[in-house]
Structure formats: C-alpha cells, structure tokens
C-alpha positions in Angstrom: -18.5 2.8 -0.3 -20.9 6.1 -1.5 -22.0 5.7 -4.9 -20.2 6.2 -7.2 -17.0 6.2 -5.3 -14.6 3.0 -6.7 -11.3 2.1 -4.4 -9.2 -0.7 -4.7 -6.4 -2.2 -3.2 -3.3 -2.2 -5.3 -0.8 -3.3 -2.9 -0.1 -4.1 0.3 3.5 -3.6 2.0 3.8 -6.6 5.1 7.8 -7.2 6.8 8.4 -10.2 8.7 11.0 -11.0 11.6 12.4 -14.6 11.8 14.1 -14.3 14.8 17.2 -15.9 13.2 19.5 -15.4 10.4 19.1 -16.8 7.0 21.8 -18.1 4.7 21.0 -16.5 1.5 23.1 -18.9 -0.4 21.7 -21.4 0.7 18.8 -19.8 -0.1 19.9 -19.4 -4.4 21.1 -23.1 -3.8 18.1 -24.4 -3.3 15.9 -22.2 -5.3 18.0 -20.8 -8.3 15.1 -19.0 -9.5 15.4 -16.6 -7.0 17.7 -12.7 -8.0 20.4 -13.0 -5.3 23.0 -10.0 -6.5 24.6 -9.0 -2.8 27.0 -6.6 -5.1 23.6 -3.9 -5.7 21.5 -5.2 -3.0 20.9 -7.2 -0.4 18.3 -9.1 -0.1 17.2 -11.2 -2.2 14.2 -11.8 -4.1 11.6 -14.7 -3.9 9.0 -14.6 -6.3 5.8 -16.3 -5.5 2.6 -16.6 -8.6 0.2 -17.4 -6.9 -0.3 -15.2 -4.5 1.8 -12.9 -7.3 4.4 -10.4 -4.4 7.7 -10.7 -4.3 9.5 -11.5 -0.9 12.3 -10.1 -0.1 15.0 -11.5 2.6 17.8 -10.3 4.6 19.8 -12.4 5.9 19.6 -10.5 9.2 16.2 -12.5 9.3 13.9 -10.0 8.3 11.7 -10.1 5.0 9.2 -7.6 3.2 6.3 -8.7 1.0 5.0 -5.9 -1.5 2.8 -7.5 -4.9 -0.3 -8.3 -2.8 -3.2 -7.1 -3.4 -5.1 -7.7 -0.4 -3.6 -8.0 3.3 -5.0 -11.7 3.5 -2.6 -12.1 0.4 0.2 -11.0 1.6 0.4 -12.8 5.1 -0.3 -15.9 2.6 2.5 -15.3 0.3 5.0 -14.9 4.0 4.1 -17.9 4.9 4.3 -19.4 1.5 7.7 -18.8 1.3 8.8 -19.5 5.0 7.1 -23.0 4.3 9.8 -23.6 1.1 12.1 -22.5 3.3 11.6 -24.7 6.4 11.3 -28.1 3.5 14.8 -27.2 1.8 15.9 -27.3 6.4 16.9 -23.7 5.9 14.4 -22.2 8.5 14.6 -25.2 11.5 14.3 -22.5 14.9 10.9 -21.3 13.7 7.7 -21.1 14.8 5.4 -18.8 12.9 7.2 -15.7 11.3 6.4 -12.3 13.2 4.1 -10.5 10.1 3.3 -6.6 10.1 1.5 -4.5 7.9 3.6 -1.5 6.9 1.9 0.0 4.7 -1.6 -0.3 2.2 -1.7 1.8 -1.4 -5.1 2.1 -2.6 -6.0 3.5 -6.1 -9.6 4.7 -7.0 -12.0 7.6 -8.7 -15.5 9.3 -8.4 -16.6 8.5 -11.1 -17.4 11.4 -13.4 -16.7 13.9 -10.8 -14.1 16.7 -10.8 -12.3 18.0 -7.7 -11.9 21.7 -7.4 -8.8 21.0 -5.8 -7.8 24.7 -4.7 -11.0 25.1 -2.8 -10.5 21.7 -0.9 -6.9 23.1 0.1 -8.3 26.6 1.2 -11.0 25.0 3.2 -8.4 22.2 5.1 -6.6 24.5 6.0 -9.4 25.4 9.3 -9.4 22.1 10.2 -7.4 20.5 12.8 -7.1 16.8 11.7 -6.1 17.6 8.0 -3.2 18.9 6.9 -2.7 19.3 2.9 -0.1 20.5 0.8 -0.6 21.4 -2.9 2.1 23.3 -5.2 1.0 22.7 -8.7 3.5 24.2 -10.8 5.4 21.4 -9.1 3.1 18.1 -9.2 -0.8 18.0 -10.1 -2.2 16.7 -7.1 -3.2 18.1 -3.7 -1.4 15.6 -0.9 -4.1 15.5 1.8 -2.7 14.0 4.9 -5.7 12.5 7.4 -5.6 12.1 10.9 -8.1 9.7 11.9 -7.9 7.3 10.3 -4.0 8.0 9.6 -3.8 8.0 5.6 -2.9 10.4 3.0 -4.3 11.2 -0.4 -3.5 11.9 -3.2 -5.7 14.1 -4.9 -6.1 15.1 -8.6 -8.7 17.6 -10.2 -10.4 14.3 -12.3 -11.4 12.9 -9.5 -8.5 10.0 -9.7 -7.6 8.9 -6.1 -4.8 7.2 -4.9 -4.6 6.6 -0.7 -1.3 4.8 1.4 -0.2 4.3 4.4 -3.9 2.9 6.0 -2.5 -0.4 7.7 -5.9 -2.4 8.1 -7.9 -3.0 4.6 -11.3 -1.1 6.4 -9.4 1.7 6.8 -8.9 2.7 3.2 -12.8 2.8 2.6 -13.7 4.7 6.5 -10.7 6.9 4.7 -12.4 7.3 1.3 -15.6 7.8 2.8 -14.3 10.5 5.1 -12.4 12.6 2.3 -15.6 11.7 -0.5 -18.2 13.6 2.7 -15.3 16.3 3.4 -15.4 17.4 -0.3 -19.3 16.8 -0.6 -20.0 19.2 2.6 -17.3 21.6 0.9 -18.7 21.5 -2.5 -15.7 20.4 -4.0 -16.6 17.8 -5.9 -18.9 18.6 -9.2 -20.3 16.4 -11.9 -18.8 16.4 -14.8 -21.6 18.1 -17.5 -21.8 15.8 -20.4 -20.6 16.5 -24.3 -23.9 16.2 -26.1 
C-alpha cells in the first residue's frame, strides 16, 4: 500500500451449497447453543469462537457465513461447521461444500489526509470507469463505484474509506491503490495542517 494508507478487511461473507436439505431441528438437538427461531427467521445461526463467525444454515442446504476477517477464515469456518454437522450424523452425503465469496468489506483511512469530496465527485463525471453519487444533505460520504476491480467505496472528507463488494482480498488493495492514485492526480486529497 502507498505510504500513509491503511485498509483492513473487517468482514467476509461467504455462501455455501451443501447439495441436499438439512433437518434444522436435528441441528438444534445436537447443538443446543445454536440460535433458531423459525417464527422470526428461517435460518439457524451457528456461531464459532475460532474463527469468530456466524454461519446461517437454511433447511435447503444453503449456508451463509459472516464475520470472518479473511477469505481463509471464512472458508475455514464453513468447513468447521460442516465437519461438526458430519460428526453428529446430520450431513451424510457430502464430500466438500461449494463455497463462494460473496462480499468483502474493508475499512481504512488516508492517515491525516482530507478529501475534497466535491472535487472528486465533479472530476469523476468525466471517467467512464467510475460512477459517483454525492448528496451531502442525506449522507456525509460520497459513493464511488469502480468498475475494475468491481467495488464500491464510501469516501469521507476526513480521509476515512469503506470498501464493499470485492470478491477477493487482493481486489480491496488494488482498488484502494487505484483510488488513492486518482485522488492524488486530481488534487482531491490534502494533508491536514497541524495546529501548533
């Protein structure tokens, strides 16, 4: 990363297909600590402490894992839950689930730089690969939609960034580098002056 830029993955959302239905009541019997309230939500919440995640399991055999801090941990969590279900005899016809990374959320900052959001918004109008949306009376940040890699940033004048939509961790870092380069090229980022 460019000096002065920090960005870290906060949440990885992964989905998995098990290929057959699951008896959620049997999961509750085997794992009383899970959360299952079918009158409120059709999925069952299976939480792990390591890696710290929550995997939603649906009777259709679909799973959604959230809370992982890396793609590796998301995959590990899904496989750990599947392993636990297998050991209890709940899953019997499965070799390996089909795991897909759906979304990576990262948060970062430009460490001391301020961003001229209006300048960024105005300049992006002439870029075919970028779309922005900025309505300061509704939300203080600018939405910056990048095509390659395909991500969306929330950009704040304080230099804070939130990146969503990436499918690979390297896309977060590539997109952030690209955004920072764009900010520098258009003169939309400036270091804060220090108060003596």
